[in-house]
C-alpha positions as CSV (number, residue, x, y, z in Angstrom):
1,M,0.0,0.0,0.0
2,A,1.0,3.6,-0.7
3,R,1.6,6.0,2.1
4,P,-1.6,7.4,3.6
5,M,-2.6,10.8,2.2
6,S,-3.4,13.9,4.3
7,L,-6.9,15.2,4.4
8,P,-7.4,18.5,2.6
9,P,-7.7,21.4,5.1
10,E,-11.3,22.0,4.1
11,I,-12.3,18.5,5.1
12,T,-10.1,18.4,8.2
13,D,-12.2,21.4,9.4
14,Y,-15.4,19.3,9.2
15,P,-16.8,18.1,12.6
16,L,-15.5,14.5,12.0
17,T,-15.6,12.1,14.9
18,A,-12.4,10.5,16.2
19,Q,-13.7,7.2,14.8
20,T,-13.9,8.7,11.3
21,R,-10.5,10.3,11.4
22,A,-8.9,7.0,12.5
23,F,-10.8,5.1,9.8
24,L,-9.7,7.5,7.1
25,S,-6.0,7.2,8.2
26,D,-6.0,3.7,6.5
27,T,-6.3,5.2,3.0
28,P,-5.7,4.0,0.3
29,F,-8.4,1.5,0.9
30,G,-8.1,-1.9,-0.8
31,H,-10.2,-4.9,-1.5
32,V,-11.3,-7.1,1.4
33,I,-10.5,-10.8,0.6
34,E,-10.4,-13.5,3.3
35,G,-11.0,-10.9,5.9
36,R,-7.9,-8.8,5.0
37,M,-7.6,-5.5,3.2
38,V,-5.3,-6.0,0.2
39,P,-4.2,-3.8,-2.7
40,S,-5.0,-4.4,-6.3
41,R,-2.6,-6.8,-8.1
42,T,-1.4,-3.9,-10.3
43,G,-1.3,-1.4,-7.5
44,A,-3.8,0.8,-9.3
45,T,-6.0,3.2,-7.3
46,L,-8.9,5.6,-7.8
47,P,-9.7,8.9,-6.1
48,V,-12.6,9.3,-3.7
49,I,-14.1,12.8,-4.1
50,E,-16.1,14.8,-1.5
51,P,-19.1,16.1,-3.5
52,A,-19.5,19.3,-1.5
53,T,-16.0,20.6,-2.3
54,G,-14.9,18.5,-5.3
55,L,-11.7,17.6,-3.3
56,E,-10.1,14.2,-3.1
57,F,-10.0,12.9,0.5
58,A,-9.1,9.2,0.0
59,R,-8.0,6.7,-2.5
60,V,-9.3,3.2,-3.2
61,A,-8.0,0.2,-5.0
62,S,-8.9,-0.1,-8.7
63,G,-9.4,-3.9,-9.3
64,D,-9.3,-5.9,-12.5
65,R,-10.2,-9.4,-13.5
66,A,-7.4,-10.9,-11.4
67,D,-8.7,-9.2,-8.2
68,V,-12.2,-10.2,-8.9
69,D,-11.1,-13.8,-9.5
70,A,-9.3,-13.8,-6.1
71,A,-12.4,-12.5,-4.3
72,V,-14.7,-15.0,-6.1
73,R,-12.5,-18.0,-5.5
74,S,-12.3,-17.0,-1.8
75,A,-16.1,-16.9,-1.6
76,R,-16.5,-20.1,-3.5
77,T,-14.1,-21.9,-1.2
78,A,-15.9,-20.5,1.8
79,F,-19.2,-21.8,0.4
80,D,-18.0,-25.2,-0.6
81,D,-16.3,-26.0,2.7
82,G,-19.4,-24.9,4.6
83,R,-17.7,-22.6,7.1
84,W,-20.8,-20.4,7.2
85,R,-23.8,-22.2,5.6
86,R,-23.2,-25.4,7.7
87,L,-23.1,-23.5,11.0
88,P,-26.2,-24.2,13.1
89,P,-28.8,-21.6,12.2
90,A,-28.9,-20.2,15.7
91,Q,-25.2,-19.5,15.5
92,R,-25.6,-17.6,12.3
93,E,-28.3,-15.6,13.9
94,R,-26.0,-14.7,16.7
95,C,-23.4,-13.5,14.3
96,L,-25.8,-11.3,12.4
97,R,-27.3,-9.8,15.6
98,R,-23.7,-9.0,16.7
99,L,-23.2,-7.3,13.3
100,A,-26.3,-5.2,14.0
101,Q,-24.8,-4.2,17.4
102,L,-21.5,-3.3,15.8
103,L,-23.1,-1.1,13.1
104,D,-25.2,0.6,15.8
105,A,-21.9,1.4,17.7
106,Q,-20.5,2.8,14.5
107,R,-23.5,4.9,13.5
108,E,-21.6,8.2,13.7
109,L,-18.8,6.9,11.5
110,L,-21.4,5.6,9.0
111,S,-23.1,9.0,9.0
112,D,-19.8,10.8,8.4
113,L,-19.0,8.5,5.5
114,D,-22.4,9.0,4.0
115,V,-21.7,12.8,4.0
116,L,-18.1,12.6,2.9
117,E,-18.3,10.1,0.0
118,G,-22.0,10.4,-0.9
119,G,-22.9,14.0,-0.2
120,V,-25.8,12.9,1.9
121,L,-27.4,15.4,4.3
122,R,-27.3,14.5,8.0
123,D,-31.1,14.0,8.4
124,Y,-31.2,11.7,5.3
125,S,-28.1,9.9,6.5
126,G,-29.7,9.2,9.9
127,F,-32.6,7.6,8.1
128,M,-30.3,5.5,5.9
129,V,-28.0,4.4,8.7
130,Q,-31.0,3.3,10.8
131,L,-32.5,1.5,7.8
132,G,-29.2,-0.4,7.4
133,I,-29.2,-1.4,11.1
134,D,-32.9,-2.4,10.9
135,I,-32.2,-4.6,7.9
136,V,-29.5,-6.5,9.7
137,E,-31.7,-6.9,12.8
138,Y,-34.6,-8.2,10.6
139,Y,-32.6,-10.7,8.7
140,A,-30.7,-11.8,11.8
141,G,-33.9,-13.7,12.7
142,W,-34.2,-15.5,9.4
143,P,-31.6,-18.4,9.5
144,T,-33.8,-20.4,12.0
145,K,-37.0,-19.6,9.9
146,V,-35.9,-20.9,6.5
147,E,-38.0,-24.0,6.2
148,G,-39.0,-26.7,3.7
149,S,-42.1,-28.9,3.5
150,L,-43.3,-32.5,3.3
151,P,-45.7,-32.7,0.3
152,A,-48.4,-35.4,0.4
153,S,-47.1,-38.5,-1.4
154,A,-47.8,-42.3,-1.7
155,P,-47.6,-44.3,1.5
156,D,-44.4,-46.0,0.5
157,L,-42.6,-42.7,-0.1
158,V,-41.6,-39.7,1.9
159,V,-40.9,-36.5,-0.1
160,Q,-38.9,-33.6,1.5
161,V,-38.6,-30.2,-0.1
162,T,-35.7,-28.3,1.4
163,R,-34.7,-24.7,0.8
164,E,-30.9,-24.2,0.3
165,P,-28.6,-21.3,-0.4
166,I,-27.7,-20.6,-4.0
167,G,-23.9,-20.4,-3.6
168,V,-21.8,-17.3,-4.4
169,V,-23.9,-14.2,-4.9
170,G,-22.3,-11.2,-6.7
171,V,-23.7,-7.9,-5.5
172,I,-23.2,-4.6,-7.4
173,L,-24.5,-1.5,-5.6
174,P,-24.9,2.2,-6.6
175,W,-23.6,5.3,-4.9
176,N,-26.8,6.9,-3.6
177,G,-27.1,5.1,-0.3
178,P,-23.6,4.1,1.1
179,S,-24.8,3.2,4.7
180,A,-27.7,1.1,3.3
181,V,-25.1,-1.4,1.9
182,P,-26.5,-4.1,4.2
183,L,-29.6,-4.1,2.0
184,G,-27.7,-5.8,-0.8
185,V,-25.5,-8.1,1.4
186,V,-27.1,-9.3,4.6
187,P,-30.2,-11.1,3.1
188,A,-27.9,-13.3,1.1
189,L,-25.7,-14.0,4.1
190,A,-28.8,-14.8,6.2
191,C,-29.7,-17.5,3.6
192,G,-26.2,-19.1,4.0
193,N,-24.7,-17.8,0.7
194,S,-21.2,-16.3,0.3
195,V,-21.1,-12.8,-1.2
196,V,-18.8,-10.8,-3.3
197,L,-19.7,-7.1,-3.3
198,K,-18.6,-4.5,-5.9
199,P,-19.5,-1.1,-4.4
200,S,-19.7,2.0,-6.5
201,E,-16.2,3.5,-7.1
202,E,-17.7,6.8,-5.9
203,T,-18.8,5.5,-2.5
204,P,-16.5,2.6,-1.7
205,L,-15.6,3.2,1.9
206,T,-18.7,1.9,3.8
207,A,-18.3,-1.5,2.1
208,V,-14.8,-1.8,3.6
209,L,-16.2,-0.9,7.1
210,L,-19.0,-3.5,6.7
211,A,-16.5,-6.2,5.7
212,R,-14.4,-5.5,8.8
213,L,-17.4,-5.6,11.1
214,C,-18.6,-8.9,9.6
215,V,-15.4,-10.6,10.6
216,E,-15.6,-8.9,14.0
217,A,-19.1,-10.2,14.4
218,G,-17.9,-13.8,13.8
219,I,-18.8,-14.3,10.1
220,P,-15.9,-16.4,8.9
221,P,-13.4,-14.7,6.6
222,G,-14.0,-15.4,2.9
223,V,-17.8,-15.5,3.3
224,F,-18.1,-11.8,2.5
225,N,-15.5,-10.2,0.2
226,V,-15.3,-6.8,-1.3
227,V,-13.7,-6.0,-4.6
228,Q,-13.2,-2.4,-5.6
229,G,-13.0,-0.8,-9.1
230,I,-14.9,0.7,-11.9
231,G,-18.1,-1.0,-13.2
232,E,-16.9,-1.6,-16.8
233,V,-13.9,-3.7,-15.5
234,A,-14.5,-5.1,-12.0
235,G,-18.3,-5.2,-12.2
236,A,-18.3,-6.9,-15.6
237,A,-15.7,-9.4,-14.4
238,L,-17.9,-10.3,-11.4
239,V,-21.0,-10.8,-13.6
240,E,-19.1,-13.0,-16.1
241,H,-17.2,-15.1,-13.5
242,P,-18.1,-18.8,-13.9
243,L,-18.0,-19.4,-10.1
244,V,-20.6,-16.8,-9.4
245,D,-24.1,-18.3,-9.2
246,A,-26.3,-15.3,-9.0
247,I,-26.1,-11.5,-9.5
248,S,-28.0,-8.8,-7.7
249,F,-27.7,-5.4,-9.3
250,T,-29.0,-1.9,-8.4
251,G,-28.4,0.9,-10.9
252,S,-29.3,2.1,-14.3
253,V,-31.5,0.4,-16.9
254,E,-28.8,0.3,-19.5
255,T,-26.3,-1.4,-17.2
256,G,-29.0,-3.8,-16.0
257,R,-29.7,-4.8,-19.6
258,R,-26.0,-5.5,-20.2
259,I,-25.8,-7.6,-17.0
260,Q,-28.8,-9.7,-17.9
261,V,-27.3,-10.5,-21.3
262,A,-24.0,-11.4,-19.8
263,A,-25.5,-13.5,-17.0
264,A,-27.7,-15.3,-19.6
265,A,-24.6,-16.9,-21.1
266,R,-24.3,-19.1,-17.9
267,L,-28.0,-19.0,-17.0
268,K,-27.2,-17.2,-13.7
269,R,-30.1,-16.0,-11.6
270,V,-30.4,-12.2,-11.8
271,A,-32.3,-9.7,-9.7
272,L,-32.4,-6.1,-11.0
273,E,-33.5,-3.0,-9.2
274,L,-33.3,-0.3,-11.9
275,G,-34.4,3.2,-12.5
276,G,-37.7,5.1,-11.9
277,K,-39.7,8.0,-13.0
278,S,-42.2,7.8,-10.2
279,P,-45.5,9.8,-10.4
280,Q,-47.3,11.5,-7.6
281,L,-51.0,12.0,-8.2
282,V,-52.5,14.9,-6.3
283,F,-56.3,15.1,-6.3
284,A,-58.3,18.3,-5.4
285,D,-59.6,16.8,-2.2
286,A,-56.1,16.1,-0.8
287,D,-54.5,17.8,2.2
288,L,-52.7,20.3,0.0
289,D,-50.3,21.5,2.6
290,A,-49.1,18.0,3.4
291,A,-49.1,17.0,-0.2
292,A,-47.1,20.0,-1.4
293,A,-44.5,19.6,1.4
294,T,-44.1,15.9,0.8
295,C,-44.1,16.1,-3.0
296,A,-41.3,18.7,-2.8
297,A,-39.3,16.6,-0.3
298,A,-39.7,13.5,-2.4
299,V,-37.7,15.2,-5.1
300,W,-35.2,17.3,-3.1
301,G,-34.3,14.5,-0.7
302,H,-30.7,13.5,-1.5
303,A,-30.8,16.1,-4.3
304,G,-33.2,13.9,-6.3
305,Q,-30.6,11.0,-6.4
306,V,-33.1,8.4,-5.2
307,C,-34.6,5.7,-7.4
308,V,-38.1,6.3,-6.2
309,A,-37.9,10.1,-6.3
310,G,-41.4,11.4,-7.1
311,T,-40.3,13.6,-10.0
312,R,-43.5,13.5,-12.0
313,V,-46.2,15.4,-10.1
314,L,-49.6,15.0,-11.6
315,V,-52.1,17.6,-10.3
316,E,-55.9,17.9,-10.8
317,R,-56.3,20.9,-13.1
318,R,-58.6,22.9,-10.8
319,I,-55.9,23.1,-8.1
320,H,-52.9,23.0,-10.4
321,D,-51.8,26.7,-10.2
322,E,-52.4,26.9,-6.4
323,F,-50.5,23.7,-5.8
324,V,-47.5,24.7,-7.9
325,Q,-47.3,27.9,-6.0
326,R,-47.3,26.0,-2.7
327,M,-44.5,23.8,-3.9
328,V,-42.5,26.8,-5.2
329,E,-42.9,28.6,-1.9
330,A,-41.9,25.4,0.0
331,S,-38.8,25.1,-2.1
332,R,-37.7,28.7,-2.9
333,H,-35.7,29.3,0.2
334,L,-34.1,25.9,0.8
335,R,-30.6,26.2,2.2
336,I,-28.2,24.5,-0.2
337,G,-24.9,23.2,1.3
338,S,-22.8,20.4,2.7
339,G,-24.3,17.7,4.8
340,F,-22.0,18.7,7.6
341,D,-23.9,22.0,7.9
342,P,-26.9,21.2,10.1
343,Q,-28.9,24.0,8.4
344,S,-28.5,22.5,4.9
345,Q,-31.7,21.3,3.3
346,L,-30.4,20.4,-0.2
347,G,-27.1,18.7,-0.7
348,P,-24.7,18.2,-3.6
349,L,-24.9,15.9,-6.6
350,I,-22.4,13.0,-6.4
351,S,-20.0,14.2,-9.1
352,Q,-19.2,16.7,-11.8
353,A,-20.6,14.3,-14.4
354,Q,-23.9,14.1,-12.6
355,L,-24.1,17.9,-12.3
356,E,-23.5,18.2,-16.1
357,R,-26.2,15.6,-16.7
358,V,-28.7,17.5,-14.7
359,S,-27.8,20.8,-16.4
360,R,-28.2,19.1,-19.8
361,Y,-31.7,18.0,-18.9
362,V,-32.7,21.5,-17.7
363,T,-31.6,22.8,-21.2
364,I,-33.6,20.0,-22.8
365,G,-36.7,21.0,-20.8
366,R,-36.4,24.6,-21.9
367,D,-35.8,23.6,-25.5
368,E,-38.9,21.4,-25.4
369,G,-41.0,24.3,-24.3
370,A,-41.5,23.7,-20.7
371,T,-41.7,26.6,-18.3
372,L,-39.3,27.1,-15.4
373,A,-41.3,27.9,-12.3
374,L,-38.2,27.6,-10.0
375,G,-34.5,27.1,-10.2
376,G,-32.8,25.8,-13.3
377,A,-29.1,26.6,-12.6
378,R,-26.0,25.4,-10.8
379,H,-25.6,26.7,-7.3
380,G,-22.3,28.3,-6.5
381,S,-19.0,27.6,-8.1
382,R,-17.6,24.9,-5.7
383,G,-18.8,21.4,-5.3
384,Y,-21.6,19.8,-7.3
385,F,-24.7,21.7,-6.2
386,H,-27.8,22.4,-8.3
387,Q,-30.8,24.5,-7.5
388,P,-34.2,22.8,-6.9
389,T,-35.9,23.1,-10.2
390,I,-39.6,22.9,-11.1
391,F,-40.9,22.7,-14.6
392,T,-44.6,23.4,-15.5
393,G,-46.2,23.3,-18.9
394,V,-44.9,19.8,-19.3
395,H,-46.4,17.1,-21.6
396,N,-45.8,13.5,-20.9
397,D,-44.1,13.0,-24.3
398,M,-41.3,15.4,-23.3
399,R,-37.9,13.9,-22.4
400,I,-37.9,15.6,-19.0
401,A,-41.1,13.8,-18.2
402,R,-40.0,10.4,-19.5
403,E,-36.3,10.0,-18.8
404,E,-34.7,9.5,-15.3
405,I,-32.7,12.6,-14.6
406,F,-31.5,11.6,-11.1
407,G,-31.3,15.2,-9.8
408,P,-33.4,17.9,-8.2
409,V,-35.7,18.4,-11.2
410,M,-39.5,18.1,-10.9
411,T,-42.0,18.1,-13.7
412,V,-45.6,19.1,-13.0
413,M,-48.5,18.1,-15.3
414,P,-52.3,18.7,-15.0
415,F,-55.0,16.1,-15.4
416,D,-58.8,16.4,-15.6
417,T,-60.2,13.0,-14.7
418,E,-59.2,10.1,-12.5
419,D,-58.8,7.8,-15.6
420,Q,-56.6,10.4,-17.3
421,A,-54.4,10.6,-14.2
422,Y,-53.8,6.8,-14.2
423,A,-53.2,6.9,-18.0
424,I,-50.5,9.6,-17.6
425,A,-49.0,7.9,-14.6
426,N,-48.7,4.5,-16.3
427,D,-47.5,6.0,-19.6
428,T,-43.8,5.3,-18.8
429,E,-41.3,2.5,-19.3
430,Y,-40.7,2.6,-15.5
431,G,-42.7,1.1,-12.7
432,L,-40.8,1.4,-9.4
433,A,-43.2,3.5,-7.2
434,A,-46.1,5.9,-7.2
435,G,-47.7,8.3,-4.7
436,V,-51.4,9.2,-4.3
437,W,-52.8,12.2,-2.4
438,T,-56.6,12.0,-1.7
439,R,-59.0,11.9,1.2
440,D,-61.4,9.6,-0.8
441,L,-60.8,6.1,0.5
442,A,-62.5,4.5,-2.5
443,R,-60.3,6.5,-4.8
444,A,-57.2,5.5,-2.8
445,H,-58.1,1.8,-3.3
446,R,-58.8,2.3,-7.0
447,A,-55.5,4.1,-7.5
448,S,-53.6,1.3,-5.7
449,Q,-55.1,-1.2,-8.2
450,R,-54.7,0.9,-11.3
451,L,-51.2,2.2,-10.9
452,D,-48.6,0.0,-12.5
453,A,-45.8,0.1,-9.9
454,G,-44.1,-2.1,-7.4
455,T,-44.9,0.2,-4.5
456,V,-47.8,2.6,-4.0
457,W,-47.8,5.1,-1.2
458,V,-51.1,6.8,-0.2
459,N,-50.9,10.2,1.6
460,T,-47.3,9.5,2.4
461,Y,-44.1,8.8,0.5
462,L,-40.8,7.0,0.8
463,R,-41.8,4.7,3.7
464,V,-39.6,1.7,3.9
465,D,-39.6,-1.3,6.3
466,P,-37.3,-4.3,6.2
467,G,-40.3,-6.6,6.4
468,V,-42.0,-5.2,3.3
469,P,-41.0,-6.3,-0.2
470,Y,-39.5,-3.7,-2.5
471,G,-38.9,-3.7,-6.2
472,G,-40.2,-2.6,-9.6
473,V,-42.0,-3.7,-12.7
474,K,-41.4,-3.0,-16.4
475,Q,-38.0,-1.3,-17.0
476,S,-37.6,-0.8,-13.3
477,G,-36.4,-4.3,-13.0
478,F,-37.6,-7.6,-11.5
479,G,-37.0,-9.5,-8.2
480,R,-37.7,-8.2,-4.8
481,S,-35.6,-7.1,-1.9
482,L,-36.7,-6.9,1.7
483,G,-39.2,-9.1,3.5
484,A,-39.7,-12.8,3.0
485,A,-39.7,-12.3,-0.7
486,S,-35.9,-11.8,-0.7
487,I,-35.4,-15.2,1.0
488,E,-37.1,-16.8,-1.9
489,E,-34.9,-14.8,-4.3
490,L,-31.7,-16.0,-2.6
491,T,-32.4,-19.6,-2.0
492,R,-33.3,-22.6,-4.2
493,L,-35.6,-25.6,-3.7
494,K,-34.5,-29.3,-3.6
495,S,-36.9,-32.2,-3.7
496,V,-35.7,-35.4,-1.9
497,W,-37.6,-38.7,-2.5
498,L,-37.3,-41.5,0.1
499,N,-38.5,-45.0,-0.6
500,I,-39.6,-46.4,2.8
501,A,-41.3,-49.5,1.5
């Protein structure tokens, strides 16, 4: 490993905990294979950039196929020799509960890393850190609950159906929720699988911390490995590796398509959680104050870099102008700044490339004839901040209404009838989530049936619980995370016939 780098003065001045400063002293961060942090075979590294300043504050290994092969072979050996999957279920549960305790003890470090590498605001980070801990606690109870069955059979036969782990699961995660990394990893571990994680190269540090804590919790080395690097190299090598049995990917539709094609060559099981362009339907009888505040927060939260961001707001025409004004007033004076500033209400985008992407879409919206009701420009000259932006005069065939922008850009469209609202909402290639705002209980039930989405929230938004399945339809992917559904995704059935004649 190279010599540790010094933190830039601007970052040194942040209110980092002693835990965080000690953790960052280990930079450059490597892969974690067999419980040890190791550099890339070539010695290559990548910078880790703090989005609020644009400054490098750490370095991470840049892996290639050789590094991925080492991580996968470690996981394969760990699975085949049974060091984890053959432990008594109660013992695996104790390890996972210990992991939840260790994460809870490190919540300040997790929050600091969220802000540093992900640009996450403190409030949002608190939600994500707690979600990660809750996920571990929920799945810690599953190893003793994974059961089979005894189907009815002829009297001279006994048939057992058992549920077994798949094997080695390759997990590829995005950058927009660093401290929620247990979501992609722990369900697979709870089922007895081994895991190789390829985190985003932009938010790689939390994965290293989780790998260390897994070993401390008693999960044997090799069961969970982390390989760093860019998606086109390390991610592709993980998907194509012949010893990987299943792939779980969260990210863009385009990358998801490529992964599915590559995995098909070896008939690997694939779960994809992809993009979204989630609608929020606001009817005239809704609580407009609550709806306006929540609709705005559902886009500005994490600067719009959330898969289920409710970026398409559909408003009943007779309240359209009033509702737009409420959202504009709720958003006009948001304080934009670093997550380390407790007064910040809108944080940075993840990178210069993402800032340029959002700016391009604002230009596209103007060129398409939409009207800017708020924002529309970069904020400041340092870091990757963009103003909260609201477009009106939008038609559903415009690119800003159809394509995922992944930034703080909202489109508002009017509707006249309930049927028209559902038609507009469903006229998209995505189907991750939707929101409905109404006091009419019958309408709420109709909407939940008519909306083509994996999750529908009524008079609320972005509620998540580890016990409730989550996932999309159409181009938003397939497969479900969270709840009992993920246990089915991460196990396979075996039928055993016994002749007792």
